[in-house]
C-alpha angles and dihedrals in degrees: 000000000000133000129200113245116191115222122201113250096015143055126279116298121213111225123178114238123197112221128203124202120215140145131248120185090343093308113120112213141167120224134170114277110268097034113143116239091237090057094046090051090053089055089055091050094253116135117209115193116245145159109181097042118099124164093228096048129073115260114271109169088211105136100039091209093124097063115152137174113258135190125183136185116261125214092284092048097253112142107234126181119241111247094244136025113274132221106252094202091067100033119094120214113253133192111283094006115152117208127189117190127196087279094068106014124070088195094058090043092052092047093053092047090052093051090048090051091054091047091052094045094089099013112116119244093225098122093135092063099028115109089223094054110121095024099047121130089202091056092047096045094043085062098043102032105021138081122279091233139018130245094196112108103162128098114281120243116254138189135195107274147248109012114200106228085179135338087276106038122058127189129211101191099192090064094054118111093191093241087147094218091133094048092046093048091050092049103036106031109025100020092216130147091231113121134005145185108257130204127346136254124019090345095058114131143152116258150129120310117269101271094205088061100045099035098249109159123215122192110255094229093059129080119258094246109025123189123228094276096045093069124053113254111246096045130090133191104271125210124216093277096053094256109135119236090262146090135229088231102040094118090069088068089060093052097047094043103112091210135034096270094113121045137172114246093224097052100035113127093352103111147355116246093236089057092059129094112213127210127181112238144159127249113255099196102083142009098264095090093221116194112242137171121228115210115195139169126202092348095310122110108228102174146352126219134190117269122222111251115147093191098057122013098358098206099324135097137168121263087245091059089045105044108016102087104104091088088078091066099034118148089251091059109137107231103164132037115269126210127188115225117227122206122224090259091057095256110147118227132195128303111263133185116267141175120265091247093054095043094048091048092050092045095047092048092050094047093047092051092048092049088059092045108052102317138262127281114217120208109173099170128219102281098085129123117229092258091051092045092056091046092051091048093049093045091054095045104034102028105030094028096224141120089199091115129123129163094194106111091173140055107322141162143195090250091057092051089052089049094051092047094048104038109019116030115085092001094121122207106352127156110011135197090255089056090056091056092054103034114117090219136010122195117202115203121177089351133106100194099198094049101038104030110018099182090048087058091052094051090048090051091050091056090046093050090053091051096244103107134060115194126207124183132196101213144125092255143000104266123208088257092055091048090054087053088053084235132174117236122222095196111223132167115224108281095028097083092100090054090056094049091047089049092056092048090047091052089054093055094042096245129149119280133215114270094247096050121116105234094190094055091042092051091049092049098046095045088056098044092047090066117100115266098027119147137210115205117195127187135211091257089077086080085082092057115073113225096010098112090048091048091050092053091048091049092049091050093048095048102032090237118149118245129216133176120219116193122192100234125073097230102044099090089048089048091054091050090049093051100249090158125093095243100034136081126195117298097023094297112157113233090223093057110096093206091051092051089047092054093050092042090055089059100033107030102241142012129192116242106215119074113251137229125282125232095277093047092047091054088046092051092047092050092056098038099252090126120050100210146359132225110201135174133181092354116157104197091201090065092063118095090242108029093170091060090048091053093050092046093052095041091052095043117114094233133001128190117190128194106201144163090202137022100268129174091266090051092052088056095048130103093213126026117195114193119229133192122263117232096267092057099051140045121238143112142258127219104223124209092265089063092251117138111229114200126198137180135231112277102181123042107237141156090223114120126228117235094260092058093046090049089047091055091045090051091050088056088054092049097256134117113226094181091224104107094125133026089249093051092046091050095047091048088065092062092051092080096057125197122322112237099173136091119314127227107279117262114263117259102196119155126222112263097191124221123301119268107264116219133185112306093011135104138179113257117235129174151122139205116275120226091244111036141120095307122139089232087076097047114136098017099107097167092054091048090064092065095056118114114254118243114269135175105228118201139148120267091251093049092048092049091052088061092044090246129130137191109302095014118124119243133188116226112195150169131184088278101055148300145255126207119208139150121271123246109193105220138178098254147117115312119243094031131108117197121207132174103250099223113013127132107286094010115071101160103183092042098045104029100029087222138122132205109291095037124114119253134183119242124196133158112269120256109253110256093017125132117298094218145011117312091007094296120144116255090247089068123185116000090221097046 
């Protein structure tokens, strides 16, 4: 028999499937060979109780709650019962097998009741105070598959509780039923040394790894197993490399724990499940578009859980998506419009609360005056939903009459803009998460998957674990994430990525290679990439490497590999599709194409002809008065490569309007601040990096307005109709433009520039943002902050020795702007390079050094007794980072 299996990017593929026929509770059914009995029973609508079984984890047979009576044919074909009940979660269906569950077999029912009695023997009867009470499989199955009374009369076993596995995850050992879901998740899915099964026999329990074995160091003045109040919040148990005893995915163990053994420190004892209202949503912290569930009570969000979406994040999310939501209700939340008074002599006063009518009137008057006097620069940032992004794009073009619009509040380049217009915008759904699992090879360039796209990392690791995927990375060193992907490093200093990509392409065509190239690694990489279905994933950090985007396109064309771009922010792909770039209109339409402008003008009314300025050029123009005003939204100035210049530009601008959820640096420099709704208080959609639109509903009732409604009202003040008065209207306005069938933006033709020449006392700066760092999106989540990696300066042994620094020593990395002082971690990496986290506590590279990866920095040993971080701050940084 054959079944039709659809495959993304191609037609249906016929694959033969062997079926086996067996019987469960008198129902004869055929299932694919290898199907577990517990799964087959589910297909027949029969629920077998279980604790250890999980569809995304390998079978374990640990809890024994799913015992069933089984009979199988012998060699003569006689169906004979097995001597004992069998665990249905580890037993595959075979031809002629006869299975009887607890519904039809007294033997299976008695076996399940016996297992339940053993599980409850030492389990505490604290359901009224247990966080799992009300949604606990143990509670439910004790009622449906357990005994009506207990025969256990002795004292129950107890343990000290809770144990802080990290600052975020707490363990109550007496509740644990040893299902091993948490340990299997950590080993199979995340690959983290997070939690382990300790001891054997009656003393077996779940706990932290043996620190003496793995090198985890505990302060001598603290108890061996402190509770949550015994250790200061904001710190985690570090190992010898500076990695805290934590995982970016640890919250998933809480969600899949079938009892209340694992709990989150932030939600513990705060609510009952039946008091919560649940709303499906989408994670706003990265470009993966992960499905989540928001649980709230009386208008307050108390927790977020992973949603179930097999196409995207399956049932897993990062801890940032799970726990970092308090930023949306931070004390600096802007809840009313603010207007800055101006004296008769032109002196600006303080921001003061104002009505919407007054604020919109002042903003409209200022923008109208600036439009006639040089124009307005539009910086919408990367946080926008698809509906908001299209409203911003239309407001800039049709209302303000400008193409000076750029969402990239980060390092950017003209080559990147050309790449996005040529290969990303209007391309629809391209490479998918499922493709990553089955690709023979995946090349990461300018992308650290675990730090910048957590769910992407998990899907890659799933493919690696199944032996399907080989991962290669062009990077300065093999990160812990790459090691857990069993990846191959193509060692590259910042700025040399294009040389590596060109080297791979040259190897494919048999051309000559540079003298310092590594033929063995190149041969290995090109052989893998040349296989059908291979994928090249590039990140936004390639904007700092001249020629890298062009080289990636050329390599993809030469090998036939598919290419995908993964930005760090949730709204950037949607912004590209909406045309939030100076030379791009919605759907990948080039601004310079008359036909493209005509299509957009037919829907919007008018479109300027000349391409606009990018973010850097807009700030330059504002600083010298060439632009009369700026319209900004969700812009974090510290994310720009030169935050000091951005502050000067906005403070010196003639007029600034800011659309903000919270009072940011940009808002504090604005003349009018218009509050907008955070994701949990509005409906909308994100366009994830695959090209998939991820819609979500409004979780919390609120009077706060989303960006598109604020811009619609502002456009009305200026005499224009933005067609975005409601979420439905804003969403339908997107489809009005249709698909672009004309010419694309030409491919970038940038040439490699090579790394800077490194002299004595200098090094090339490398770095990227960590998943958990000093971002405002984590403000207020103090427990999560404790699991962030501490700032380290990574360099090779030879490079460290050249600076007279050794592992664990403190070094000061500086430019003419400032300096940061952090410990050294000697790492096997490219010589002449120093790696720093770009925005971690005590190490804010852009803000302090005014530098970006690829720039030269000075490195010297730190002065004994000097500051541990920038500006004299301790390396631990803010407690709410």
